[in-house]
VOPA-135390 format. One record per residue: residue number from 1; residue in one letter; x, y, z of N, C-alpha, C, O in turn. Coordinates in steps of 0.02 Angstrom, whole numbers, m for minus. Layout:
! VOPA-135390
ATOM_NUM_A_X_Y_Z_X_Y_Z_X_Y_Z_X_Y_Z
...
***
This chain:
! VOPA-135390
ATOM_1_M_m558_m291_256_m528_m357_253_m455_m349_233_m440_m314_185
ATOM_2_S_m411_m380_268_m340_m377_251_m313_m447_242_m347_m496_257
ATOM_3_G_m253_m451_217_m220_m515_210_m222_m545_141_m207_m604_132
ATOM_4_R_m239_m505_92_m242_m532_24_m173_m540_m7_m162_m587_m47
ATOM_5_I_m126_m497_10_m59_m502_m20_m4_m502_32_54_m518_16
ATOM_6_L_m19_m484_94_32_m480_147_18_m530_202_m40_m546_217
ATOM_7_S_71_m555_231_64_m595_291_49_m548_350_61_m488_344
ATOM_8_P_22_m574_405_10_m530_463_74_m494_486_71_m437_508
ATOM_9_E_131_m528_482_194_m498_503_214_m441_457_236_m389_479
ATOM_10_E_207_m452_391_224_m400_343_179_m339_352_202_m282_350
ATOM_11_R_115_m352_362_67_m296_372_85_m257_435_83_m195_434
ATOM_12_A_102_m292_490_120_m258_552_182_m215_542_186_m159_567
ATOM_13_R_230_m240_504_292_m203_490_277_m140_450_304_m86_464
ATOM_14_L_233_m146_401_215_m87_360_176_m36_401_186_24_393
ATOM_15_L_131_m59_443_95_m13_486_142_24_533_132_84_546
ATOM_16_A_192_m10_559_242_23_601_280_75_561_296_129_587
ATOM_17_T_296_60_498_330_108_455_288_169_444_313_225_444
ATOM_18_M_223_160_436_177_216_425_175_262_485_166_322_478
ATOM_19_R_184_235_544_180_275_605_244_315_619_244_363_657
ATOM_20_R_299_293_588_362_330_595_363_386_543_325_386_495
ATOM_21_Q_408_433_555_418_485_505_460_456_449_519_439_459
ATOM_22_T_430_449_392_466_422_334_458_470_276_413_511_275
ATOM_23_P_502_465_226_495_507_167_427_496_135_400_441_137
ATOM_24_S_399_548_105_332_543_77_325_490_23_272_459_17
ATOM_25_T_378_478_m16_374_427_m68_366_357_m37_328_316_m62
ATOM_26_V_402_344_16_396_280_51_327_275_83_294_223_79
ATOM_27_H_305_328_114_240_330_146_185_315_95_139_276_110
ATOM_28_R_188_344_36_138_333_m16_138_261_m38_85_231_m47
ATOM_29_R_197_232_m47_201_161_m68_171_115_m16_133_69_m33
ATOM_30_V_189_127_47_163_85_101_87_92_104_52_42_112
ATOM_31_N_62_152_98_m10_163_100_m44_125_43_m95_93_54
ATOM_32_A_m16_128_m16_m45_92_m74_m45_17_m62_m95_m16_m76
ATOM_33_I_9_m9_m36_13_m81_m24_m38_m103_28_m69_m156_21
ATOM_34_L_m46_m64_80_m95_m81_132_m166_m80_103_m206_m123_120
ATOM_35_L_m181_m31_62_m248_m28_31_m259_m87_m17_m313_m116_m18
ATOM_36_L_m208_m104_m55_m213_m162_m99_m223_m226_m58_m262_m270_m77
ATOM_37_D_m189_m230_m2_m197_m288_43_m267_m291_72_m292_m345_87
ATOM_38_D_m300_m234_78_m368_m231_102_m419_m250_48_m479_m253_60
ATOM_39_G_m393_m263_m12_m437_m285_m66_m458_m231_m114_m499_m243_m159
ATOM_40_W_m430_m171_m106_m446_m117_m153_m416_m133_m221_m362_m161_m226
ATOM_41_A_m452_m115_m274_m426_m122_m342_m373_m68_m354_m374_m15_m322
ATOM_42_A_m328_m83_m399_m274_m35_m414_m302_32_m436_m274_84_m419
ATOM_43_E_m356_31_m474_m387_93_m497_m413_135_m439_m407_196_m439
ATOM_44_R_m443_101_m390_m470_137_m332_m413_167_m290_m418_223_m266
ATOM_45_V_m360_128_m281_m301_152_m244_m272_213_m280_m255_263_m248
ATOM_46_A_m266_208_m345_m238_263_m384_m279_326_m376_m252_381_m368
ATOM_47_E_m344_318_m378_m388_377_m370_m382_407_m301_m380_469_m294
ATOM_48_A_m379_366_m250_m375_390_m181_m309_424_m166_m306_473_m129
ATOM_49_L_m254_398_m195_m188_424_m179_m159_470_m233_m102_492_m228
ATOM_50_F_m199_484_m285_m177_527_m339_m113_502_m372_m65_539_m384
ATOM_51_I_m114_436_m386_m59_405_m423_m89_369_m483_m150_364_m488
ATOM_52_D_m48_345_m527_m70_308_m585_m88_236_m564_m56_208_m520
ATOM_53_A_m138_207_m596_m158_138_m580_m101_89_m593_m93_40_m557
ATOM_54_E_m62_102_m645_m5_57_m660_47_60_m604_78_10_m588
ATOM_55_T_55_119_m574_100_126_m518_76_83_m460_116_49_m427
ATOM_56_A_11_84_m446_m17_43_m393_m5_m32_m407_12_m70_m362
ATOM_57_R_m13_m51_m469_1_m122_m487_74_m140_m477_90_m195_m455
ATOM_58_E_118_m93_m493_190_m105_m483_206_m114_m409_246_m156_m391
ATOM_59_Y_175_m73_m367_185_m79_m295_164_m148_m271_196_m178_m228
ATOM_60_R_109_m174_m298_85_m241_m280_138_m293_m297_150_m339_m258
ATOM_61_K_169_m286_m356_220_m334_m378_280_m333_m333_311_m385_m319
ATOM_62_L_298_m273_m308_357_m266_m265_346_m301_m199_390_m301_m156
***
């Protein structure tokens, strides 16, 4: 399920960014935001992406 925090247009833009060659830090942030938008908890995103849960929460705020 998607659409919890992103509009369809925002999600499409981020998916396009993921498909391009981007720096790994940007790629990680986009990946986290997409997972959060799918309804994943920050803790689950953190575990999957090997980042801190607080970092995942910060990405959601951005």
